[in-house]
Each structure stands twice: as C-alpha cells, then as structure tokens.
Backbone of each chain as ProteinMPNN parsed JSONL, in Angstrom:
{"seq_chain_A": "XXXXXXXXXXXXXXXXXXXXXXXXXXXXXXXXXXXXXXXXXXXXXXXXXXXXXXXXXXXXXXXXXXXXXXXXXXXXXXXXXXXXXXXXXXXXXXXXXXX", "coords_chain_A": {"N_chain_A": [[-99.18, -62.092, 189.692], [-96.751, -63.405, 187.523], [-95.319, -61.635, 184.778], [-95.801, -62.664, 181.444], [-94.546, -63.654, 178.197], [-96.203, -62.867, 175.11], [-98.627, -65.145, 173.883], [-98.875, -67.432, 171.071], [-101.407, -67.198, 170.028], [-102.203, -64.729, 171.08], [-100.394, -63.104, 169.763], [-101.318, -63.245, 167.193], [-103.845, -62.147, 167.489], [-103.687, -59.648, 168.938], [-101.201, -58.479, 168.552], [-100.624, -58.457, 165.822], [-102.447, -56.561, 164.584], [-101.227, -54.149, 165.394], [-98.844, -54.294, 164.018], [-99.711, -53.817, 161.549], [-100.16, -51.222, 161.558], [-98.03, -49.473, 161.569], [-96.217, -50.116, 163.595], [-93.231, -52.015, 164.052], [-91.456, -55.138, 164.122], [-88.547, -55.434, 166.115], [-85.262, -56.102, 165.011], [-83.81, -59.243, 165.707], [-84.843, -59.396, 168.262], [-87.398, -59.678, 170.687], [-89.338, -57.386, 170.437], [-91.06, -54.284, 169.784], [-91.075, -51.486, 167.509], [-91.774, -48.074, 166.805], [-91.802, -45.256, 164.674], [-92.475, -42.017, 165.193], [-93.598, -38.932, 163.822], [-93.767, -35.511, 164.358], [-95.23, -32.154, 164.361], [-93.486, -30.298, 165.446], [-90.968, -29.718, 168.045], [-92.376, -29.089, 170.35], [-94.83, -30.441, 170.029], [-93.858, -33.059, 169.838], [-92.591, -33.473, 172.324], [-94.735, -33.051, 173.947], [-96.305, -35.257, 173.348], [-94.532, -37.217, 174.332], [-94.627, -36.603, 177.022], [-97.258, -37.225, 177.73], [-97.204, -39.973, 177.292], [-95.234, -40.667, 179.115], [-96.419, -40.152, 181.621], [-98.493, -42.008, 181.596], [-97.006, -44.373, 181.33], [-95.463, -44.416, 183.672], [-97.395, -44.633, 185.59], [-98.399, -47.157, 185.027], [-96.201, -48.525, 185.603], [-94.574, -49.427, 183.555], [-92.246, -49.0, 181.198], [-91.15, -47.129, 178.304], [-88.476, -47.559, 175.841], [-86.916, -44.935, 174.409], [-86.189, -42.596, 171.781], [-85.503, -39.276, 170.956], [-85.367, -36.616, 168.669], [-85.71, -33.344, 167.951], [-88.585, -33.081, 166.128], [-89.088, -35.754, 165.976], [-89.858, -38.975, 167.285], [-88.816, -42.051, 168.422], [-90.123, -44.993, 169.475], [-89.513, -47.801, 171.414], [-90.702, -50.893, 172.469], [-90.765, -53.394, 174.938], [-90.766, -56.061, 177.314], [-89.099, -56.067, 180.25], [-89.141, -57.88, 182.4], [-89.978, -60.324, 181.349], [-88.401, -60.588, 179.248], [-89.295, -60.041, 176.631], [-92.117, -59.457, 174.422], [-95.075, -58.467, 176.059], [-98.494, -58.315, 177.248], [-98.517, -55.829, 178.401], [-96.957, -54.268, 176.72], [-98.487, -54.145, 174.439], [-100.63, -52.676, 175.388], [-99.376, -50.229, 176.037], [-98.392, -49.481, 173.555], [-100.751, -49.116, 172.154], [-101.769, -46.959, 173.559], [-99.803, -45.049, 172.923], [-100.296, -44.675, 170.194], [-102.839, -43.555, 170.33], [-102.24, -41.181, 171.707], [-100.701, -39.917, 169.876], [-102.301, -39.098, 167.901]], "CA_chain_A": [[-98.843, -63.081, 188.66], [-95.591, -62.973, 186.75], [-95.592, -61.233, 183.398], [-95.305, -63.661, 180.489], [-94.565, -63.175, 176.812], [-97.442, -63.114, 174.37], [-98.807, -66.471, 173.283], [-99.062, -67.416, 169.612], [-102.76, -66.695, 169.768], [-102.211, -63.283, 171.357], [-99.638, -62.434, 168.698], [-102.211, -63.172, 166.034], [-105.028, -61.326, 167.764], [-103.482, -58.273, 169.416], [-99.943, -57.891, 168.06], [-100.705, -58.295, 164.366], [-103.039, -55.271, 164.196], [-100.239, -53.08, 165.582], [-97.841, -54.425, 162.956], [-100.328, -53.292, 160.323], [-100.439, -49.788, 161.722], [-96.812, -48.664, 161.729], [-95.257, -50.748, 164.493], [-92.433, -53.061, 163.398], [-90.651, -55.968, 165.011], [-87.133, -55.083, 166.172], [-84.457, -57.232, 164.541], [-83.144, -60.086, 166.715], [-85.313, -59.097, 169.61], [-88.85, -59.714, 170.796], [-89.693, -56.011, 170.796], [-91.622, -53.538, 168.651], [-90.628, -50.096, 167.417], [-92.522, -47.201, 165.885], [-91.202, -43.93, 164.504], [-93.483, -40.98, 165.05], [-93.118, -37.629, 163.377], [-94.721, -34.485, 164.768], [-95.051, -30.86, 163.709], [-92.296, -29.648, 166.0], [-90.539, -30.272, 169.325], [-93.456, -28.915, 171.31], [-95.759, -31.567, 169.852], [-93.15, -34.315, 170.118], [-92.384, -33.635, 173.761], [-96.086, -33.176, 174.507], [-96.601, -36.697, 173.203], [-93.693, -37.968, 175.268], [-95.094, -36.338, 178.384], [-98.466, -38.027, 177.952], [-96.795, -41.376, 177.385], [-94.462, -40.814, 180.355], [-97.352, -40.233, 182.748], [-99.166, -43.308, 181.457], [-96.019, -45.432, 181.545], [-95.043, -44.485, 185.071], [-98.566, -45.114, 186.328], [-98.487, -48.605, 184.793], [-94.865, -49.051, 185.907], [-94.071, -50.113, 182.354], [-91.632, -47.84, 180.556], [-90.61, -47.307, 176.946], [-87.141, -47.095, 175.464], [-87.246, -44.008, 173.32], [-85.204, -41.64, 171.277], [-86.138, -38.085, 170.38], [-84.633, -35.452, 168.188], [-86.657, -32.331, 167.469], [-89.987, -33.475, 165.973], [-89.183, -37.193, 165.795], [-89.776, -39.827, 168.476], [-88.801, -43.489, 168.14], [-90.506, -45.706, 170.699], [-89.303, -49.251, 171.41], [-91.385, -51.511, 173.61], [-90.518, -54.781, 175.28], [-90.96, -56.188, 178.757], [-87.862, -56.508, 180.88], [-89.352, -59.014, 183.304], [-90.117, -61.598, 180.626], [-87.462, -60.526, 178.114], [-90.005, -60.112, 175.358], [-93.38, -58.726, 174.361], [-96.184, -58.901, 176.911], [-99.687, -57.484, 177.027], [-98.179, -54.461, 178.808], [-96.443, -53.549, 175.548], [-99.629, -53.9, 173.549], [-101.39, -51.57, 175.987], [-98.644, -48.964, 175.915], [-98.346, -49.165, 172.117], [-102.077, -48.603, 171.803], [-101.846, -45.606, 174.126], [-98.925, -44.182, 172.11], [-101.01, -44.355, 168.953], [-103.896, -42.619, 170.704], [-101.631, -39.909, 172.096], [-100.04, -39.316, 168.706], [-103.334, -38.718, 166.921]], "C_chain_A": [[-97.689, -62.547, 187.824], [-96.017, -62.605, 185.325], [-95.031, -62.299, 182.47], [-95.35, -63.079, 179.083], [-95.866, -63.591, 176.135], [-97.47, -64.53, 173.814], [-98.959, -66.323, 171.766], [-100.429, -66.83, 169.265], [-102.847, -65.18, 169.995], [-101.474, -62.508, 170.26], [-100.507, -62.247, 167.464], [-103.311, -62.128, 166.269], [-104.721, -59.876, 168.113], [-102.157, -57.645, 168.968], [-100.056, -57.551, 166.579], [-101.345, -56.963, 163.936], [-102.059, -54.104, 164.351], [-99.215, -53.085, 164.449], [-98.412, -53.991, 161.601], [-100.536, -51.792, 160.414], [-99.174, -49.004, 162.08], [-95.801, -49.209, 162.716], [-94.508, -51.837, 163.72], [-91.719, -53.9, 164.445], [-89.208, -55.468, 164.961], [-86.33, -56.31, 165.766], [-83.784, -57.953, 165.721], [-83.597, -59.835, 168.146], [-86.838, -59.149, 169.627], [-89.336, -58.371, 171.326], [-90.289, -55.342, 169.564], [-91.159, -52.09, 168.695], [-91.557, -49.332, 166.482], [-91.867, -45.832, 165.858], [-92.302, -42.917, 164.236], [-92.834, -39.676, 164.589], [-94.185, -36.593, 163.708], [-94.421, -33.16, 164.072], [-93.741, -30.212, 164.152], [-91.949, -30.287, 167.348], [-91.642, -30.177, 170.372], [-94.439, -30.088, 171.226], [-95.111, -32.9, 170.223], [-93.007, -34.523, 171.63], [-93.723, -33.682, 174.505], [-96.542, -34.63, 174.469], [-95.811, -37.5, 174.232], [-94.181, -37.794, 176.706], [-96.351, -37.15, 178.697], [-98.099, -39.502, 178.129], [-96.04, -41.627, 178.703], [-95.376, -40.977, 181.569], [-98.047, -41.594, 182.771], [-98.219, -44.452, 181.848], [-95.661, -45.56, 183.025], [-96.183, -45.0, 185.949], [-98.657, -46.638, 186.224], [-97.193, -49.31, 185.186], [-94.34, -49.924, 184.75], [-93.566, -49.045, 181.39], [-91.093, -48.13, 179.166], [-89.098, -47.088, 176.916], [-87.424, -46.138, 174.327], [-86.156, -43.014, 173.046], [-85.972, -40.481, 170.683], [-85.091, -37.129, 169.829], [-85.637, -34.549, 167.478], [-88.089, -32.886, 167.357], [-90.183, -34.988, 165.845], [-89.049, -37.943, 167.123], [-89.811, -41.289, 168.024], [-89.045, -44.239, 169.435], [-90.265, -47.202, 170.522], [-89.941, -49.837, 172.664], [-91.043, -52.991, 173.728], [-90.617, -54.87, 176.801], [-89.742, -56.839, 179.399], [-88.053, -57.81, 181.652], [-89.499, -60.352, 182.588], [-89.231, -61.632, 179.381], [-88.16, -60.688, 176.768], [-91.291, -59.316, 175.426], [-94.436, -59.324, 175.273], [-97.391, -58.024, 176.606], [-99.442, -56.039, 177.471], [-97.697, -53.62, 177.625], [-97.566, -53.213, 174.574], [-100.424, -52.708, 174.068], [-100.685, -50.23, 175.802], [-98.554, -48.529, 174.45], [-99.668, -48.54, 171.674], [-102.255, -47.183, 172.334], [-100.993, -44.63, 173.319], [-99.654, -43.742, 170.848], [-102.149, -43.354, 169.221], [-103.324, -41.217, 170.947], [-101.029, -39.168, 170.901], [-101.048, -38.823, 167.675], [-103.404, -37.214, 166.721]], "O_chain_A": [[-97.663, -61.37, 187.466], [-96.942, -63.187, 184.759], [-93.919, -62.786, 182.677], [-96.092, -62.136, 178.811], [-96.529, -64.542, 176.548], [-96.459, -65.043, 173.336], [-99.148, -65.219, 171.255], [-100.565, -66.058, 168.316], [-103.47, -64.452, 169.222], [-101.875, -61.408, 169.881], [-100.438, -61.223, 166.784], [-103.655, -61.344, 165.384], [-105.407, -58.968, 167.644], [-102.006, -56.424, 169.0], [-99.63, -56.482, 166.144], [-100.841, -56.306, 163.025], [-102.058, -53.179, 163.539], [-98.776, -52.034, 163.983], [-97.673, -53.821, 160.631], [-101.023, -51.163, 159.475], [-99.232, -48.005, 162.797], [-94.637, -48.809, 162.686], [-95.076, -52.495, 162.848], [-91.416, -53.414, 165.534], [-88.705, -55.119, 163.894], [-86.677, -57.433, 166.134], [-83.252, -57.306, 166.623], [-82.848, -60.031, 169.103], [-87.488, -58.708, 168.679], [-89.695, -58.236, 172.496], [-90.054, -55.778, 168.437], [-90.889, -51.538, 169.761], [-92.058, -49.877, 165.498], [-91.433, -45.315, 166.887], [-92.969, -42.952, 163.202], [-91.689, -39.371, 164.921], [-95.359, -36.77, 163.382], [-93.476, -33.059, 163.29], [-92.995, -29.658, 163.344], [-92.561, -31.278, 167.745], [-91.815, -31.085, 171.184], [-94.825, -30.653, 172.248], [-95.739, -33.758, 170.844], [-93.269, -35.61, 172.145], [-93.822, -34.286, 175.573], [-97.091, -35.153, 175.438], [-96.364, -38.359, 174.919], [-94.147, -38.733, 177.501], [-96.491, -37.696, 179.792], [-98.625, -40.183, 179.008], [-96.197, -42.679, 179.322], [-95.141, -41.824, 182.43], [-98.169, -42.236, 183.815], [-98.586, -45.363, 182.59], [-95.569, -46.664, 183.561], [-95.955, -45.714, 186.926], [-98.952, -47.321, 187.205], [-97.096, -50.535, 185.112], [-93.756, -50.989, 184.952], [-94.352, -48.278, 180.832], [-90.637, -49.237, 178.883], [-88.519, -46.512, 177.837], [-88.11, -46.502, 173.371], [-85.346, -42.648, 173.897], [-86.971, -40.674, 169.99], [-84.063, -36.876, 170.458], [-86.312, -34.955, 166.532], [-88.735, -33.133, 168.375], [-91.301, -35.456, 165.63], [-88.23, -37.588, 167.971], [-90.734, -41.706, 167.324], [-88.264, -44.132, 170.381], [-90.767, -47.801, 169.57], [-89.741, -49.34, 173.772], [-91.035, -53.729, 172.743], [-90.557, -53.851, 177.489], [-89.407, -57.992, 179.129], [-87.232, -58.723, 181.567], [-89.181, -61.398, 183.154], [-89.294, -62.56, 178.574], [-87.67, -61.387, 175.881], [-91.523, -58.582, 176.387], [-94.666, -60.534, 175.266], [-97.309, -57.099, 175.798], [-100.091, -55.122, 176.968], [-97.985, -52.427, 177.535], [-97.588, -52.142, 173.968], [-100.84, -51.842, 173.299], [-101.309, -49.227, 175.455], [-98.631, -47.338, 174.149], [-99.693, -47.568, 170.92], [-102.814, -46.319, 171.659], [-101.419, -43.504, 173.059], [-99.626, -42.566, 170.484], [-102.382, -42.434, 168.436], [-103.851, -40.216, 170.462], [-100.872, -37.947, 170.924], [-100.672, -38.198, 166.683], [-104.218, -36.733, 165.933]]}, "seq_chain_B": "XXXXXXXXXXXXXXXXXXXXXXXXXXXXXXXXXXXXXXXXXXXXXXXXXXXXXXXXXXXXXXXXXXXXXXXXXXXXXXXXXXXXXXXXXXXXXXXXXXX", "coords_chain_B": {"N_chain_B": [[-77.04, -13.27, 163.299], [-75.186, -15.876, 161.853], [-74.904, -19.185, 163.205], [-71.865, -20.494, 164.358], [-69.266, -23.006, 164.348], [-67.436, -23.971, 167.279], [-64.471, -22.179, 168.041], [-60.911, -22.91, 168.066], [-59.859, -21.806, 170.351], [-62.141, -21.464, 171.922], [-62.818, -24.125, 172.261], [-60.811, -24.972, 173.916], [-61.232, -23.369, 176.148], [-64.031, -23.473, 176.923], [-65.156, -25.89, 176.128], [-63.459, -27.949, 176.955], [-63.611, -28.06, 179.858], [-66.131, -29.286, 180.145], [-65.617, -31.769, 179.076], [-64.143, -32.814, 181.027], [-65.906, -33.399, 182.893], [-67.611, -35.531, 182.522], [-68.888, -35.384, 180.062], [-68.475, -36.578, 176.725], [-66.671, -36.718, 173.613], [-68.406, -37.487, 170.641], [-67.888, -40.281, 168.539], [-66.403, -39.797, 165.379], [-67.789, -37.45, 164.828], [-68.664, -34.053, 165.29], [-69.719, -33.62, 168.078], [-71.143, -33.878, 171.383], [-71.627, -36.21, 174.079], [-73.452, -37.33, 176.933], [-74.029, -39.578, 179.587], [-76.534, -39.917, 181.773], [-77.612, -41.012, 184.975], [-80.358, -41.74, 186.932], [-82.473, -41.877, 189.917], [-84.899, -43.116, 189.407], [-87.558, -43.545, 186.947], [-89.258, -41.359, 187.254], [-87.535, -39.329, 188.207], [-85.753, -39.228, 186.077], [-87.386, -38.482, 183.887], [-88.303, -36.108, 184.864], [-85.979, -34.573, 184.828], [-85.617, -34.566, 182.028], [-87.83, -33.091, 181.291], [-87.291, -30.558, 182.353], [-85.04, -29.896, 180.838], [-86.179, -29.973, 178.323], [-87.953, -27.783, 178.323], [-86.171, -25.668, 178.582], [-84.628, -26.076, 176.283], [-86.474, -25.738, 174.2], [-87.164, -23.113, 174.537], [-84.792, -21.866, 173.905], [-84.659, -22.611, 171.357], [-83.008, -24.708, 170.64], [-82.248, -27.941, 170.375], [-81.908, -31.14, 172.031], [-80.524, -34.398, 171.088], [-81.764, -37.278, 172.266], [-81.871, -40.228, 174.346], [-83.842, -42.39, 176.249], [-84.25, -44.782, 178.769], [-86.045, -46.107, 181.309], [-84.391, -45.242, 184.161], [-82.279, -44.049, 182.956], [-80.672, -41.571, 180.95], [-79.458, -40.559, 177.894], [-77.773, -37.966, 176.526], [-77.195, -36.253, 173.565], [-75.415, -33.686, 172.034], [-75.26, -31.264, 169.477], [-74.923, -28.901, 166.827], [-77.222, -28.324, 164.427], [-77.371, -26.347, 162.416], [-74.733, -25.54, 161.956], [-73.473, -27.855, 161.669], [-71.934, -28.979, 163.731], [-70.259, -28.486, 166.925], [-71.446, -25.743, 168.783], [-71.623, -22.624, 170.634], [-74.161, -22.769, 171.64], [-74.504, -25.447, 172.275], [-72.734, -25.773, 174.366], [-73.953, -24.179, 176.27], [-76.41, -25.541, 176.637], [-75.495, -28.006, 177.522], [-74.336, -27.299, 179.926], [-76.586, -26.476, 181.291], [-77.944, -28.922, 181.415], [-76.299, -30.355, 183.163], [-76.645, -28.846, 185.482], [-79.377, -29.268, 185.91], [-79.4, -31.93, 186.452], [-78.343, -32.248, 188.88]], "CA_chain_B": [[-75.726, -13.811, 162.941], [-75.208, -17.337, 161.675], [-74.219, -19.966, 164.23], [-70.617, -21.075, 163.844], [-68.689, -24.005, 165.248], [-66.503, -23.448, 168.277], [-63.085, -21.95, 167.621], [-59.926, -23.665, 168.836], [-59.756, -21.166, 171.668], [-63.362, -21.801, 172.676], [-62.75, -25.546, 172.615], [-59.899, -25.048, 175.06], [-61.763, -22.644, 177.307], [-65.381, -23.806, 177.392], [-65.51, -27.285, 175.865], [-62.595, -28.832, 177.748], [-64.151, -28.322, 181.199], [-67.24, -30.258, 180.06], [-65.037, -33.089, 178.799], [-63.574, -33.294, 182.288], [-66.991, -33.599, 183.868], [-68.548, -36.585, 182.141], [-69.229, -35.31, 178.64], [-67.464, -37.188, 175.844], [-66.842, -36.467, 172.184], [-68.993, -38.59, 169.887], [-66.938, -40.74, 167.526], [-66.629, -39.383, 163.979], [-68.805, -36.412, 164.731], [-68.397, -32.943, 166.191], [-70.866, -33.634, 168.988], [-70.81, -34.417, 172.702], [-72.643, -37.075, 174.675], [-73.302, -37.655, 178.358], [-74.991, -40.56, 180.064], [-76.974, -39.635, 183.137], [-78.337, -42.075, 185.646], [-81.18, -41.175, 188.005], [-83.008, -42.865, 190.859], [-85.982, -43.857, 188.758], [-88.115, -42.883, 185.765], [-89.785, -40.06, 187.666], [-86.419, -38.374, 188.224], [-85.187, -39.123, 184.718], [-88.266, -37.695, 183.027], [-88.297, -34.758, 185.435], [-84.79, -33.962, 184.229], [-85.887, -34.343, 180.604], [-88.822, -32.02, 181.158], [-86.605, -29.277, 182.578], [-84.181, -29.65, 179.675], [-87.053, -29.722, 177.175], [-88.444, -26.404, 178.394], [-85.008, -24.817, 178.299], [-84.215, -26.276, 174.89], [-87.442, -25.164, 173.266], [-87.065, -21.658, 174.679], [-83.584, -21.434, 173.179], [-84.763, -23.207, 170.015], [-81.833, -25.555, 170.413], [-82.786, -29.179, 170.949], [-80.986, -32.282, 172.174], [-80.88, -35.738, 170.649], [-81.648, -38.024, 173.516], [-82.419, -41.569, 174.488], [-84.16, -42.685, 177.65], [-84.906, -46.004, 179.204], [-86.247, -46.073, 182.75], [-83.696, -44.185, 184.923], [-81.107, -43.586, 182.22], [-80.872, -40.617, 179.857], [-78.244, -40.246, 177.141], [-77.994, -36.7, 175.817], [-76.194, -35.903, 172.559], [-75.591, -32.293, 171.616], [-74.532, -30.753, 168.323], [-75.759, -27.849, 166.244], [-77.595, -28.674, 163.054], [-77.106, -25.258, 161.463], [-73.308, -25.431, 161.592], [-72.962, -29.232, 161.572], [-70.882, -29.218, 164.714], [-70.492, -27.883, 168.234], [-71.479, -24.282, 168.889], [-71.811, -22.182, 172.027], [-75.497, -23.251, 172.062], [-74.338, -26.772, 172.888], [-72.079, -25.583, 175.674], [-74.981, -23.657, 177.186], [-77.385, -26.588, 176.968], [-74.773, -29.015, 178.311], [-74.186, -26.743, 181.274], [-77.91, -26.542, 181.899], [-78.22, -30.337, 181.721], [-75.555, -30.707, 184.382], [-77.338, -28.181, 186.589], [-80.681, -29.912, 186.108], [-79.187, -33.318, 186.893], [-77.739, -32.236, 190.219]], "C_chain_B": [[-75.804, -15.335, 162.857], [-74.446, -18.018, 162.814], [-72.957, -20.562, 163.617], [-70.083, -22.098, 164.838], [-67.669, -23.343, 166.172], [-65.108, -23.265, 167.673], [-62.158, -22.812, 168.483], [-59.823, -23.109, 170.256], [-60.976, -21.5, 172.533], [-63.356, -23.257, 173.121], [-61.87, -25.752, 173.857], [-60.569, -24.498, 176.323], [-63.1, -23.152, 177.818], [-65.819, -25.242, 177.095], [-64.74, -28.227, 176.794], [-63.136, -29.1, 179.161], [-65.306, -29.341, 181.186], [-66.704, -31.671, 179.863], [-64.337, -33.661, 180.029], [-64.674, -33.621, 183.294], [-68.043, -34.572, 183.347], [-69.033, -36.524, 180.708], [-68.105, -35.93, 177.834], [-67.721, -36.77, 174.406], [-67.476, -37.702, 171.555], [-68.011, -38.976, 168.783], [-67.346, -40.252, 166.128], [-67.66, -38.275, 163.803], [-68.447, -35.29, 165.694], [-69.614, -32.742, 167.089], [-70.404, -34.19, 170.326], [-71.978, -35.232, 173.246], [-72.37, -37.238, 176.17], [-74.402, -38.612, 178.767], [-75.318, -40.29, 181.526], [-77.744, -40.835, 183.69], [-79.086, -41.477, 186.839], [-81.731, -42.279, 188.91], [-84.046, -43.742, 190.181], [-86.492, -43.067, 187.554], [-88.648, -41.494, 186.105], [-88.687, -39.002, 187.639], [-85.863, -38.146, 186.824], [-86.073, -38.239, 183.842], [-88.438, -36.276, 183.563], [-87.134, -33.947, 184.88], [-85.072, -33.618, 182.761], [-86.86, -33.183, 180.403], [-88.175, -30.653, 181.367], [-85.749, -28.918, 181.365], [-85.036, -29.311, 178.447], [-87.551, -28.275, 177.157], [-87.338, -25.427, 178.019], [-84.658, -24.87, 176.811], [-85.186, -25.596, 173.93], [-87.418, -23.647, 173.326], [-85.885, -21.124, 173.861], [-83.622, -21.887, 171.721], [-83.494, -23.981, 169.652], [-82.071, -26.866, 171.148], [-81.765, -30.306, 171.02], [-81.425, -33.463, 171.313], [-80.757, -36.556, 171.914], [-82.4, -39.332, 173.515], [-82.699, -41.797, 175.961], [-84.702, -44.095, 177.776], [-84.858, -46.026, 180.732], [-85.466, -44.93, 183.429], [-82.5, -43.601, 184.184], [-81.485, -42.617, 181.102], [-79.52, -40.343, 179.2], [-78.519, -39.023, 176.277], [-76.862, -36.455, 174.829], [-76.473, -34.485, 172.075], [-74.692, -31.95, 170.437], [-75.46, -29.741, 167.67], [-75.984, -28.106, 164.764], [-77.136, -27.604, 162.059], [-75.64, -25.126, 161.068], [-72.658, -26.809, 161.534], [-71.803, -29.501, 162.534], [-71.215, -28.519, 166.02], [-70.443, -26.362, 168.178], [-71.642, -23.907, 170.356], [-73.2, -22.601, 172.538], [-75.41, -24.606, 172.763], [-73.689, -26.682, 174.26], [-73.101, -25.117, 176.701], [-75.967, -24.742, 177.602], [-76.744, -27.701, 177.806], [-74.643, -28.561, 179.765], [-75.525, -26.793, 182.012], [-78.266, -27.978, 182.287], [-77.543, -30.736, 183.032], [-76.193, -30.081, 185.624], [-78.627, -28.941, 186.934], [-80.542, -31.326, 186.672], [-78.651, -33.396, 188.309], [-78.665, -32.839, 191.269]], "O_chain_B": [[-76.421, -15.985, 163.701], [-73.46, -17.481, 163.32], [-72.98, -21.07, 162.497], [-70.41, -22.056, 166.024], [-67.12, -22.285, 165.863], [-64.639, -24.096, 166.895], [-62.575, -23.368, 169.499], [-59.714, -23.857, 171.227], [-60.848, -21.783, 173.725], [-63.825, -23.588, 174.21], [-62.153, -26.588, 174.715], [-60.482, -25.081, 177.404], [-63.292, -23.256, 179.03], [-66.741, -25.755, 177.728], [-65.301, -29.175, 177.343], [-63.123, -30.244, 179.615], [-65.436, -30.153, 182.102], [-67.246, -32.639, 180.396], [-63.984, -34.84, 180.066], [-64.398, -34.066, 184.408], [-69.222, -34.459, 183.683], [-69.541, -37.517, 180.187], [-66.933, -35.828, 178.198], [-68.86, -36.5, 174.026], [-67.123, -38.83, 171.898], [-67.381, -38.114, 168.17], [-68.521, -40.304, 165.766], [-68.316, -38.175, 162.766], [-67.975, -35.551, 166.801], [-70.42, -31.833, 166.891], [-69.395, -34.891, 170.398], [-73.141, -34.986, 172.928], [-71.221, -37.278, 176.61], [-75.552, -38.479, 178.351], [-74.463, -40.426, 182.401], [-78.424, -41.558, 182.962], [-78.49, -40.781, 187.661], [-81.48, -43.464, 188.687], [-84.065, -44.96, 190.363], [-85.919, -42.04, 187.19], [-88.497, -40.56, 185.318], [-88.885, -37.908, 187.11], [-85.545, -37.02, 186.44], [-85.579, -37.357, 183.14], [-88.692, -35.348, 182.795], [-87.29, -32.783, 184.509], [-84.794, -32.505, 182.315], [-86.725, -32.398, 179.464], [-88.475, -29.703, 180.645], [-85.74, -27.77, 180.921], [-84.66, -28.466, 177.635], [-87.569, -27.627, 176.11], [-87.544, -24.491, 177.246], [-84.424, -23.843, 176.174], [-84.77, -24.957, 172.964], [-87.62, -22.97, 172.318], [-85.973, -20.078, 173.217], [-82.716, -21.578, 170.946], [-82.991, -23.915, 168.531], [-82.095, -26.907, 172.378], [-80.874, -30.411, 170.177], [-82.57, -33.516, 170.863], [-79.716, -36.516, 172.57], [-83.393, -39.526, 172.814], [-81.891, -41.441, 176.819], [-85.521, -44.533, 176.968], [-83.794, -45.972, 181.349], [-85.843, -43.767, 183.286], [-81.787, -42.755, 184.722], [-82.478, -42.81, 180.402], [-78.562, -39.947, 179.864], [-79.39, -39.046, 175.407], [-75.693, -36.451, 175.215], [-77.606, -34.131, 171.751], [-73.513, -32.305, 170.411], [-76.66, -29.734, 167.942], [-75.049, -28.104, 163.963], [-76.586, -27.915, 161.002], [-75.332, -24.654, 159.974], [-71.443, -26.923, 161.371], [-70.826, -30.165, 162.185], [-72.325, -28.019, 166.198], [-69.525, -25.774, 167.606], [-71.781, -24.778, 171.215], [-73.388, -22.767, 173.743], [-76.142, -24.878, 173.714], [-74.043, -27.412, 175.186], [-73.122, -25.585, 177.84], [-76.319, -24.852, 178.777], [-77.386, -28.266, 178.692], [-74.819, -29.344, 180.698], [-75.584, -27.112, 183.199], [-78.822, -28.218, 183.359], [-78.15, -31.375, 183.892], [-76.27, -30.709, 186.68], [-78.913, -29.214, 188.1], [-81.467, -31.847, 187.294], [-78.52, -34.483, 188.872], [-78.305, -32.903, 192.445]]}, "name": "protein", "num_of_chains": 2, "seq": "XXXXXXXXXXXXXXXXXXXXXXXXXXXXXXXXXXXXXXXXXXXXXXXXXXXXXXXXXXXXXXXXXXXXXXXXXXXXXXXXXXXXXXXXXXXXXXXXXXXXXXXXXXXXXXXXXXXXXXXXXXXXXXXXXXXXXXXXXXXXXXXXXXXXXXXXXXXXXXXXXXXXXXXXXXXXXXXXXXXXXXXXXXXXXXXXXXXXXX"}
C-alpha cells in the first residue's frame, strides 16, 4: 500500500503529542524537527547509530545534522512529500533512544 | 601548544590539494565543505561511523549533514575559529574512508 500523509485525525491523535514534547513543525514544509543535546560526541553519535540501525531496518531515513554533542533530526516522508506514520514511529524511537 | 590557523604557506601546500579534489571553501567562513554521495544509507552511515571513530579519537569533530546516501562534511577548528592542520588531517581521512 502506498504511503500517505497523516489525516487530520491522525495529526490530532499522534502528531500533536510529539509537538508537545520538543518536536516542531518545519517552516513551509510538512516535516518535523527536533534538536537534541547530549553530553558529548560519544553520546550524540551513539544516539545516531541507534537511530541509523532502526531507520535502515524500516527503510525510512532521517535528515540530520550533527556537530559535537548536538543532533538536529528532521523527519518527513519522501514518497508522499509530507508526514506519514513512518515519521511518527521514527520520532518516537528517537525520543526513546535519546533518553 | 594552542591550535593555530593554517599559515599562508600551509594553505598553499596542504589545503590547495584538497580544494582540487572536491573540497570547497565555505562562504564567509574559514572552513571547508565536501559533499559525498554513496550507494545507499548503509554505505553513507558506514562512512560516517569510520569518520566518527577517527574524529573522537583525535578529539576533532566534523559538522555534518546526512540524508539517505548523501553526506555533507564541514570542517573548521573551533579553538582557532578557522582551518588548522587538524582539519586537513580529518579531510584526508574522510577522502580515504569514502573511497
């Protein structure tokens, strides 16, 4: 089944909680971004490695930027040009991995 | 010894070759950037992992952006606010790792 963007109901139910926990909508784009800060590079890249394994397994990849202890993760779904449930799942995993 | 920015002579001898091999000066900043393209995310993140280990060992870290098979690496030295020999070394390693 083709990936589709989140419905209005899904945005209310599963996107909104993320937007209350540090994720933000990207300007002019149906995408979300979160800026994580870690103790050091070791922790930051450890986080990235966990997310990378998860992402590649799900064949759904982040756009991300890292410098030293900071990681900025942007999520959106290429196939539907917007947010899908795949992004919600990966965002939730990112939050878990960053704990 | 404090890290210092590259001298004019060093820029000629060790920076110039990098600028002939895909590295570019960042606009308005004493930093270099290179955009690598890999087969897929597995290769791209494999490259990042090798660079991450090297960088953390040398305590000299990249600024980098990744989406799927693409990795953009920016190098500059925080302590001297510009390019140092640490950047030349890490740039050279990146090129090796990307082969």
